[in-house]
N, C-alpha and C positions, 0 to 999 in steps of 0.2 A: 256524350253520345257514342264516342269511340269505345269507351269502356263497356257500354251496354252491348255493343255489337261483338266485342271480344268475348264477353261472357255468354253469348248466345251461340251455341254450337250450330244452329241452323244458319245464322248469318255468316259464320265462317265458312260453312259448307257451300252456301250460295255464292259467296265472293270468290272462293278458291284461293290458292296460294299465288303470290305474285309470279312465281315461275310458270304457273299454268295459265295465267290470264294475260301476261305481258307478251306482246308479239316479239319474236326474236328480231334483233337489229338487222340481220341480213334479209328479212322479209319486209321491212319497212319500205314503203314507196313514197317518194317526195314529189310534190307538184313542182312544175317549172314556174318560176317567177317571171312575170311578163313586163314589169315596170322597172326600167333601168334607173329611174330616179328614186326608187325605194332604197332606204338605208340597208346596206348589206353588211353582214358580220362575217368574219373569217372563222372557218373551222378547219381542223386537221383532217386530211383525207383518211387517216388511219382510225379516227374516232368512229366507233360503230354506230352511234346514235345521230351524229351530226346535229345535236341540239344545243350543246354548250359551246359558245363562241370563245375565242381567245380572250376576250374582255370579261368573260364570266356570265354574259347574258345567256339565258336559256329560253329558247323559242319553243312554245308548246305545239306550234304547227309550222315547222320550217318549210321554206320553199328554196329551191336552188336557183340562184341568179347567176347566169353564165356571164352576163355583162352588167356592170353597175357603174353609175356615175358618182355614187356616194358610198364610201366605205367607212365603217366605224373607225374613228381616230384612235380609240382606246384599243381596238383589236390590232391595229397597225403598231401601236406602241408596245403592246404585249408581245407581239411577234418580233420585237426587236427592230422594227422599222424595215426589216427585210432589206437592209443595205449591207454593203461590204461583201466579204467572202461568203457568208451564208446564202445571200441572194444569188450570187453568180455560180456557186457550186450546187445550189438546190438542196441545202441542208434544212431539215425540218426544225422549226423553232421550238417544237414541243419535245421531241425525243432525240434531237441531234443526229438523226440518221438521214441518209440521202432520200430525197423525195422521189416518188415514182415519176417516170417520164410522162410526157403529155398524152401519149397514146393510152397508157395504163390509166391515167386520171380520167380520160374520156370514157373508157370502158367502165370504170367504177361509177361514174356519174350516170351513164346510160343504164346500168344495172339497177340503180336506186331510183330512177325516175318512174313515175306511174304512167 
């Protein structure tokens, strides 16, 4: 089926290129998760999509949970447990750079909420 669409110029024209049809990450708005008992996955604040969690799970419709009672154990493990010097110094487990301060994180979250 995909081969038929690729061979059909009209189908390609109607679909457009991914660069034209995909919404830029900075324009994506996320809904606020309301259930603190929902399983939460950890994402890096520098990740533009906020769809791939530290554990590798990709959420097709992510919500931002500001408070959660259940955090994915594999995300915590992948983040190095966030114990020791990395946690106290606020070092990102993804790129080993300092994490933004709380005010900057709140601003980033507010900008991405719908």
